C-alpha positions in Angstrom: -2.4 48.8 -162.8 -4.1 46.2 -160.8 -6.3 48.0 -158.1 -6.7 46.7 -154.3 -10.1 46.2 -152.7 -11.0 48.3 -150.0 -11.6 45.0 -147.9 -8.2 43.7 -148.2 -6.1 46.8 -148.3 -4.1 45.4 -144.4 -4.2 42.1 -145.8 -1.0 41.4 -147.0 0.4 39.2 -144.2 -0.1 35.6 -146.7 2.3 38.0 -149.4 5.3 38.6 -147.5 5.0 35.5 -145.4 5.1 33.8 -148.8 7.9 35.5 -150.2 9.5 34.4 -147.1 9.6 30.1 -147.0 10.2 30.9 -150.9 13.2 31.9 -149.8 15.8 28.7 -149.5 17.6 30.3 -147.2 14.9 30.9 -144.8 13.0 28.2 -145.1 15.4 25.7 -143.7 14.9 27.4 -140.5 11.3 28.8 -140.5 7.8 27.9 -141.4 4.8 29.3 -141.7 4.0 28.0 -138.4 7.2 30.4 -136.6 5.8 33.0 -138.9 3.7 35.0 -136.9 1.1 38.2 -137.8 0.4 39.2 -134.1 3.7 38.8 -131.6 3.1 35.7 -129.9 2.5 35.0 -126.2 6.1 34.2 -125.3 4.4 31.9 -122.1 1.9 30.7 -124.3 1.9 26.4 -124.1 1.3 27.5 -128.7 4.3 29.4 -128.9 7.0 27.5 -131.3 10.0 28.9 -129.3 12.8 31.1 -130.7 13.8 32.4 -134.0 10.7 33.5 -135.8 9.4 36.4 -137.2 6.2 38.7 -136.7 4.7 40.5 -139.8 2.8 43.9 -138.1 -0.4 45.2 -139.9 0.5 48.2 -141.6 -0.3 51.2 -141.5 -1.9 53.4 -143.5 -1.6 57.1 -145.9 -3.9 58.3 -148.1 -3.2 60.9 -150.7 -5.7 63.4 -151.2 -5.1 64.0 -155.4 -7.8 61.9 -156.9 -8.5 61.0 -160.6 -11.9 59.7 -159.9 -13.0 58.5 -157.4 -13.1 54.8 -158.1 -10.0 54.3 -156.3 -7.7 56.6 -153.6 -3.9 56.6 -153.6 -2.3 55.5 -150.1 1.7 54.4 -149.1 2.1 51.7 -147.0 4.4 50.7 -144.4 4.7 47.0 -142.5 7.2 46.7 -140.0 8.6 42.8 -139.8 10.5 41.4 -136.7 13.1 39.1 -136.9 13.7 37.7 -133.4 16.2 34.8 -132.3 18.0 34.1 -129.5 21.3 35.7 -128.6 23.1 32.9 -128.9 22.3 32.7 -132.1 23.3 35.6 -133.6 25.9 34.3 -135.8 23.1 33.8 -138.2 21.8 36.5 -137.9 23.7 38.8 -140.9 22.5 35.8 -143.1 19.2 35.4 -142.0 18.5 40.2 -142.2 20.1 39.3 -146.1 18.1 36.6 -147.2 14.3 38.5 -145.1 15.6 41.5 -147.6 16.8 38.9 -151.0 13.0 37.2 -150.4 11.2 40.6 -150.1 12.4 42.2 -153.5 12.5 38.9 -155.0 8.9 38.8 -155.1 7.9 42.0 -156.7 6.1 40.3 -159.8 3.9 38.8 -157.1 3.4 41.6 -154.6 2.8 43.9 -158.0 0.1 41.0 -159.2 -2.2 42.0 -156.3 -1.9 45.7 -156.6 0.6 46.3 -154.2 4.0 48.5 -156.0 7.4 50.0 -155.4 8.1 47.3 -152.7 11.2 48.9 -150.8 13.4 47.4 -147.3 15.3 48.5 -145.2 16.8 47.2 -142.4 16.2 49.6 -139.9 17.4 48.6 -136.3 19.6 46.2 -134.8 19.8 45.3 -131.5 22.1 43.1 -129.8 21.0 43.4 -126.0 16.9 42.3 -125.7 15.6 40.5 -123.5 12.2 38.7 -123.5 10.8 36.5 -120.5 14.9 36.7 -118.6 16.4 35.2 -122.3 18.9 37.0 -124.8 17.7 37.6 -127.8 18.5 40.1 -131.6 16.2 41.8 -132.4 16.3 42.9 -136.4 13.5 45.6 -137.4 13.1 46.0 -141.8 10.9 48.5 -142.5 8.2 47.2 -145.9 7.4 50.5 -148.2 4.7 49.9 -151.1 2.4 52.1 -152.4 -0.8 51.0 -154.4 -4.7 52.1 -155.5 -7.1 50.9 -153.3 -11.0 51.5 -154.5 -13.6 52.9 -152.6 
């Protein structure tokens, strides 16, 4: 089993982004420039506009069960937000399905990096969201996985 280094245990952003960009449905609308690790400033000149995907920094939970002192078992949870203009809502379900499919299809790549048993769920949809006077529809996905992290 591949172990995750303790200095990169929360650095799964690039893997999730690569999974999204590799999907044929998503790559037509989303490129690296509108997939963010931190929520973008919507009034910034560098804001690329809607739609965009925000892949939040994962949270971790350490299991106390330790077989030796070389690694710890950790569970990780990461929220991924899909935000798009309300007027483009006809594409919302197809993008949601594509995000789930893309992450699930990338499982072997996650495993090669030490992230095992990837699970993704759409946990919330809000069609009444307003950001800077802009009506949007927002979907929140939750990705869960676990791995062995070196100490």
